[in-house]
C-alpha positions in Angstrom: 26.7 -2.9 -10.0 25.2 -4.4 -6.8 22.0 -6.5 -6.8 20.4 -3.9 -4.6 20.7 -1.4 -7.5 19.0 -3.8 -9.9 15.4 -3.3 -10.9 13.6 -5.7 -13.2 10.6 -5.1 -15.4 8.5 -7.8 -17.0 6.3 -6.6 -19.8 3.5 -8.9 -20.9 0.9 -6.9 -22.9 -2.4 -8.7 -22.8 -1.7 -10.9 -19.8 -4.4 -10.9 -17.2 -5.0 -12.9 -14.1 -5.4 -16.7 -14.2 -8.6 -18.5 -13.2 -8.9 -20.3 -9.9 -10.1 -23.9 -9.6 -9.7 -26.9 -7.2 -5.9 -26.2 -7.1 -6.0 -22.3 -7.3 -3.7 -20.8 -9.9 -1.5 -24.0 -10.3 1.2 -23.5 -12.9 1.6 -23.3 -15.8 -0.3 -20.1 -16.3 0.8 -16.7 -17.7 0.9 -14.9 -14.3 3.1 -17.6 -12.8 5.4 -17.4 -15.7 5.6 -13.6 -15.5 6.7 -13.8 -11.8 9.3 -16.4 -12.6 10.6 -14.2 -15.4 10.9 -11.3 -13.0 13.0 -13.4 -10.6 15.3 -14.4 -13.5 15.7 -10.8 -14.6 16.6 -9.9 -11.0 19.3 -12.5 -11.1 17.9 -14.4 -8.2 19.7 -17.8 -7.7 21.1 -17.3 -11.2 23.3 -20.4 -11.2 20.3 -22.8 -10.9 17.7 -20.9 -13.0 15.8 -23.3 -15.2 16.5 -26.3 -13.0 14.2 -28.1 -10.6 16.5 -26.9 -7.8 16.0 -23.2 -8.6 15.3 -21.3 -5.3 15.0 -17.7 -6.4 13.7 -16.4 -3.1 16.6 -18.1 -1.3 18.5 -14.9 -2.1 16.1 -13.1 0.2 14.8 -15.8 2.6 17.0 -18.2 4.6 15.8 -21.6 5.8 13.8 -21.3 9.0 13.0 -17.6 8.5 9.8 -16.0 9.6 8.5 -14.3 6.5 5.7 -11.8 5.9 4.1 -11.3 2.5 2.2 -8.0 2.3 -0.5 -7.9 -0.4 -2.3 -4.6 -1.2 -5.9 -5.1 -0.1 -8.3 -2.1 -0.1 -12.0 -1.6 0.2 -14.9 -3.1 -1.8 -16.6 0.3 -1.9 -15.7 3.9 -2.8 -18.4 6.2 -1.5 -21.4 5.3 -3.7 -19.4 3.0 -6.1 -18.9 -0.7 -5.5 -15.5 -2.0 -6.4 -15.9 -5.4 -8.1 -14.6 -7.3 -11.1 -11.9 -5.6 -13.0 -12.0 -2.5 -10.7 -11.1 -4.8 -7.9 -8.3 -6.3 -9.9 -6.9 -2.8 -10.5 -7.0 -1.9 -6.8 -5.9 -5.0 -4.9 -3.4 -7.9 -5.2 -4.8 -10.9 -7.1 -4.4 -14.5 -5.8 -2.8 -15.6 -9.0 0.2 -13.3 -8.3 0.3 -14.4 -4.7 0.5 -18.1 -5.6 4.0 -18.2 -7.1 5.3 -15.9 -4.4 4.0 -18.2 -1.7 5.3 -21.3 -3.5 8.8 -20.0 -3.7 8.8 -18.4 -0.3 7.8 -21.7 1.3 10.5 -23.5 -0.7 13.1 -21.0 0.6 12.0 -21.2 4.3 11.8 -25.0 4.3 9.9 -27.0 6.9 11.3 -25.0 9.9 10.1 -21.6 8.6 6.8 -19.8 8.4 5.0 -17.5 6.0 2.3 -15.1 7.1 0.2 -13.1 4.6 -0.6 -9.9 6.4 -2.3 -6.6 5.9 -4.0 -3.8 7.8 -6.4 -2.5 5.1 -8.6 0.6 5.5 -11.0 0.4 8.4 -14.0 0.0 6.1 -12.6 -2.9 4.2 -14.8 -6.0 4.5 -12.0 -8.3 3.9 -14.1 -11.3 2.8 -15.5 -9.1 -0.1 -11.9 -8.3 -1.3 -9.6 -11.2 -0.5 -12.4 -13.7 -1.2 -13.2 -12.8 -4.9 -9.5 -12.3 -5.6 -8.6 -15.8 -4.6 -6.3 -14.9 -1.7 -8.1 -17.1 0.8 -8.4 -20.0 -1.7 -4.7 -20.0 -2.3 -3.8 -20.0 1.4 -6.3 -22.7 2.2 -5.0 -24.8 -0.7 -1.4 -24.6 0.5 -2.4 -25.2 4.1 -4.3 -28.4 3.0 -1.0 -29.6 1.7 0.8 -29.0 5.0 2.4 -25.6 4.3 3.0 -23.3 7.3 1.2 -20.4 5.8 -1.7 -18.3 7.2 -3.5 -14.9 6.7 -3.4 -12.3 9.5 -5.6 -9.3 9.5 -3.5 -6.9 11.6 -6.5 -4.6 12.4 -8.0 -4.6 15.9 -11.3 -3.3 14.5 -13.2 -2.4 11.4 -16.2 -0.2 10.7 -19.3 -1.7 9.1 -21.9 0.4 7.2 -25.5 0.4 8.3 -27.3 2.8 6.0 -31.0 3.9 5.6 -30.1 5.6 2.3 -27.3 4.1 0.3 -26.5 5.7 -3.1 -30.1 7.0 -3.7 -29.7 9.1 -6.9 -31.6 12.4 -7.0 -30.8 15.7 -8.7 -27.3 14.6 -9.8 -26.4 13.6 -6.3 -25.9 10.3 -4.5 -27.7 10.6 -1.1 -26.4 8.6 1.8 -27.6 8.5 5.4 -26.5 6.0 8.0 -23.9 5.0 10.5 -20.5 3.4 10.4 -20.4 1.0 13.3 -17.1 -0.1 14.9 -16.7 -3.8 15.5 -13.8 -5.5 17.2 -11.3 -7.8 15.4 -8.8 -10.2 16.8 -5.8 -8.3 15.5 -2.2 -9.6 15.5 -1.9 -12.6 17.8 1.7 -11.6 18.6 0.5 -8.2 19.9 1.8 -4.7 19.1 4.8 -2.5 19.9 5.0 1.3 19.9 8.0 2.5 18.0 9.2 6.1 18.6 11.4 7.5 15.8 12.2 10.7 17.7 14.8 12.8 15.9 15.0 10.1 13.1 11.5 10.9 12.0 10.9 12.8 8.8 8.7 15.0 10.9 11.7 16.0 13.0 13.1 17.9 10.0 13.2 21.7 10.2 10.9 22.0 7.1 8.2 19.9 8.8 4.7 21.2 9.8 4.3 21.7 13.5 3.0 18.6 15.3 -0.1 20.5 16.7 -1.3 21.0 13.1 -1.0 17.4 12.0 -4.4 15.8 11.1 -6.1 12.5 10.3 -9.5 12.3 8.6 -12.6 13.9 10.0 -13.7 11.4 12.7 -10.3 11.5 14.3 -9.1 14.9 13.1 -6.6 15.6 15.9 -5.7 12.1 17.0 -2.2 12.3 15.5 -1.2 15.3 17.7 -0.1 13.6 20.9 1.9 11.1 19.0 3.9 13.8 17.1 4.5 16.4 19.8 6.9 16.7 22.7 9.8 15.2 20.7 7.8 12.0 20.0 7.1 10.6 16.6 5.5 7.3 17.4 3.7 4.5 15.5 2.2 1.2 16.5 3.8 -1.8 14.8 2.4 -5.3 14.8 4.9 -7.8 16.4 4.4 -10.2 13.5 6.0 -7.6 11.3 8.8 -6.7 13.8 9.6 -10.3 14.3 9.9 -11.1 10.6 13.3 -11.9 9.1 12.2 -11.1 5.5 9.4 -9.1 3.9 7.9 -9.6 0.4 5.8 -6.5 -0.5 3.2 -6.9 -3.2 1.7 -3.5 -4.0 -0.4 -2.6 -6.9 0.6 -0.2 -9.7 -1.9 2.7 -9.5 -2.3 6.4 -9.0 -3.1 8.1 -5.8 -4.7 11.5 -5.0 -2.6 12.2 -2.0 0.8 11.0 -3.2 0.7 10.9 -7.0 1.2 7.1 -7.1 0.8 4.3 -4.6 3.5 1.6 -5.1 6.0 -0.1 -2.7 6.6 2.8 -0.4 2.9 3.7 0.2 1.9 0.1 0.7 3.7 0.0 4.1 0.8 2.0 5.6 -0.8 -1.4 5.7 1.7 -2.6 8.3 0.4 -0.5 11.2 -2.7 -1.0 13.2 -3.3 2.5 14.6 -4.1 4.3 11.4 -5.6 7.2 13.4 -2.1 8.1 14.7 -0.9 8.7 11.1 -0.7 12.3 9.9 -2.3 12.5 6.5 -2.3 16.3 6.1 -1.8 19.6 7.9 -4.9 21.5 8.9 -6.2 24.3 6.7 -5.2 25.6 3.3 -1.9 27.1 2.0 -2.9 30.6 3.1 -2.6 29.4 6.8 0.3 27.0 6.1 -1.9 23.9 5.6 -2.4 21.3 2.9 -5.8 19.9 3.9 -7.4 22.0 1.1 -6.1 23.7 -2.0 -8.0 26.9 -1.2 -10.0 28.5 1.7 -13.3 26.7 2.3 -16.7 28.3 2.5 -18.9 27.7 5.5 -21.1 25.4 3.5 -18.1 23.3 2.3 -16.9 23.0 5.9 -20.4 21.9 7.0 -20.6 19.3 4.2 -17.2 17.9 5.2 -18.2 17.6 8.8 -21.4 15.7 8.0 -19.7 13.3 5.6 -18.4 11.6 8.7 -19.4 12.9 12.1 -18.1 11.2 15.3 -20.6 9.5 17.6 -20.1 7.9 21.0 -18.4 4.5 21.0 -16.1 5.5 18.1 -19.0 5.1 15.7 -19.7 7.7 13.0 -22.7 9.3 11.4 -22.7 9.7 7.6 -25.0 12.3 6.0 -23.7 12.8 2.6 -24.9 14.0 -0.8 -22.0 13.2 -3.2 -21.9 14.7 -6.6 -22.1 12.0 -9.3 -19.7 12.5 -12.2 -18.5 16.0 -11.2 -14.9 17.0 -10.6 -13.7 15.9 -7.1 -13.3 18.6 -4.5 -9.9 18.7 -2.8 -10.3 17.6 0.8 -8.2 15.7 3.3 -5.0 16.6 1.5 -5.9 14.8 -1.7 -3.8 16.9 -4.0 -0.3 17.6 -5.2 0.2 20.2 -2.5 0.2 17.6 0.2 3.5 17.9 2.0 2.6 15.8 5.0 1.7 12.2 4.1 5.0 11.4 2.4 6.7 11.9 5.8 4.4 9.4 7.4 5.0 6.9 4.7 8.8 7.2 4.9 8.7 7.0 8.7 6.8 3.7 8.4 9.4 2.4 5.9 12.2 3.4 8.2 10.6 1.3 10.9 10.1 -1.6 8.6 13.8 -1.6 7.6 15.5 -0.4 10.8 13.4 -1.3 13.9 14.4 -4.6 15.5 12.1 -7.1 17.2 11.8 -4.9 20.3 11.1 -1.7 18.3 14.6 -0.3 18.8 16.0 1.5 15.8 19.3 0.2 14.4 21.8 1.9 12.1 21.6 -0.9 9.4 18.6 -2.7 8.0 17.5 -5.6 10.2 15.4 -7.6 7.7 15.6 -8.5 4.1 13.2 -7.1 1.6 11.8 -7.6 -1.9 9.1 -5.6 -3.7 7.0 -6.9 -6.6 4.7 -4.2 -8.0 1.7 -5.8 -9.7 0.7 -3.8 -12.8 -0.7 -6.7 -14.8 -4.0 -4.9 -14.3 -3.2 -1.4 -13.0 -5.1 1.7 -12.1 -5.0 5.3 -13.4 -6.9 8.5 -12.7 -8.7 9.1 -9.4 -6.9 6.4 -7.4 -6.5 4.6 -5.2 -10.2 3.6 -4.8 -11.6 5.4 -7.8 -8.9 4.2 -10.3 -9.8 3.3 -13.8 -8.4 -0.2 -14.8 -5.5 -0.3 -17.2 -4.4 -3.6 -18.9 -0.7 -2.6 -18.5 0.7 -6.2 -18.3 3.6 -5.0 -16.1 5.6 -6.3 -13.1 8.4 -4.3 -11.5 10.7 -5.8 -8.9 13.6 -4.8 -6.7 15.0 -4.6 -3.2 15.0 -0.9 -2.6 11.4 0.5 -2.5 12.5 4.1 -3.5 14.3 2.9 -6.6 11.5 0.4 -7.4 8.9 3.2 -7.1 10.9 5.6 -9.3 11.3 2.9 -12.0 7.6 1.9 -11.8 6.5 5.6 -12.0 8.7 6.0 -15.1 7.0 2.9 -16.6 3.7 4.7 -16.0 5.1 7.7 -18.0 5.2 9.9 -14.8 8.1 11.8 -13.4 9.0 10.3 -10.0 11.0 13.4 -8.9 7.7 15.5 -8.9 6.4 13.2 -6.1 8.0 14.0 -2.7 7.3 10.5 -1.4 9.7 9.1 -4.0 12.1 12.0 -4.4 12.8 12.1 -0.6 13.4 8.3 -0.5 16.2 8.6 -3.0 19.7 9.9 -2.5 20.1 8.0 0.7 17.0 9.6 2.3 15.7 6.1 3.3 18.3 3.5 2.3 22.0 4.2 1.5 22.8 3.9 -2.2 19.3 4.7 -3.5 20.4 6.7 -6.5 18.8 6.5 -9.9 22.1 7.1 -11.7 23.5 3.9 -10.1 20.6 1.5 -10.9 20.5 -1.2 -13.5 17.1 -1.7 -15.1 16.6 -5.0 -16.9 13.5 -5.5 -19.0 11.9 -8.7 -20.3 9.4 -7.8 -23.0 8.5 -4.6 -24.9 9.3 -1.3 -23.2 6.3 0.3 -21.5 4.9 3.1 -23.6 1.5 4.0 -22.2 1.3 7.3 -20.2 -1.0 6.8 -17.2 -3.6 9.5 -16.4 -2.7 11.2 -13.2 -5.3 12.3 -10.7 -7.0 15.6 -11.7 -5.6 17.1 -8.5 -2.0 16.4 -9.7 -1.8 18.6 -12.9 2.0 18.7 -12.7 2.0 15.0 -13.6 -0.3 15.5 -16.5 
């Protein structure tokens, strides 16, 4: 049994996130202990476990390495609903989980190395309203004040800010919204960006793939993916801070997702590209015309409603004129259902780049950087995720070095069948990394076995 085939689960029912303070999330606290237990179950630096010299991440990180730590940070708003408090805990990585990871990563790199906490969240994410309340910035500032070479890098080159005349005005069972999303420039990756073309190694180059001319992003940039996925090209923009990393620590949340069934380690890698508009999220139309954007043909009124929910304006700004149903069943749009056969290819392409693209963006035959995923399900999310997820006090952490095997194990811990989700099923059996087979894994569990069955999105009845 190889270490790559080992997946660890730490089950701590009732554990929630530690409080901050002057020294944010200093040990001892239950979250710190749970992360250390996960490292022990994974067998990291087994010979020195329990001693002051224990260096668990030294099995992933070498002295002097450039390390990136990727939390899962999303928006502070979902249409008319503000995401705060426990809902924020269920959607984004908490600072109390980040703290032990940074402590041990900095121990492993030593004084010659560096650790960068990086993410490229959705364009509407006001990062100060997400990372701030979760204690992400407080942890980094605290460690920097003690001389640690650690920093936060927002990999986006822009974000969109809401300016609304009507913002969630409730009338007649609808939430009325009228305003604009204004694009503002951000500094982006100080190391710059590199276009990586997967060509024939893309999952979109397979014979069963939709034609590039039909690949779509969301409404304001509906056809932007097309030139990046036609003419033999399958290209993505990768931040150089990511390409130049020697090791990656991925910290996704444990939650459901309307487009992919779940969002765990594999899906989190969408936060490691800056040009989100290049990413195919669905294929135009409904199944009657070979698409997966909708689950059925749309009426003229439904198409008009979708257009006005985000209408492009000059300067890459957008008009929003929306009357969202409050409390009603969600309508399938933008590929948000189990019939989506497009987005998983994008996700696995980005994982292929993360593992196999070298510092110049050239694809190699063997992985070029070391990797560890820690799925945070202490407070997890079920139902209409990712942004509309209902919090679940699951008390779970899942860790491993193969994202496909980790995701399959985490999905099983949620009571869901991983093989019903193409994103996971296609990553197994050597689809992404060699040896990614469930019949060869070793699952080690510290604590009671998970028994709760998560509610799947309503648009994924096969997982129900």
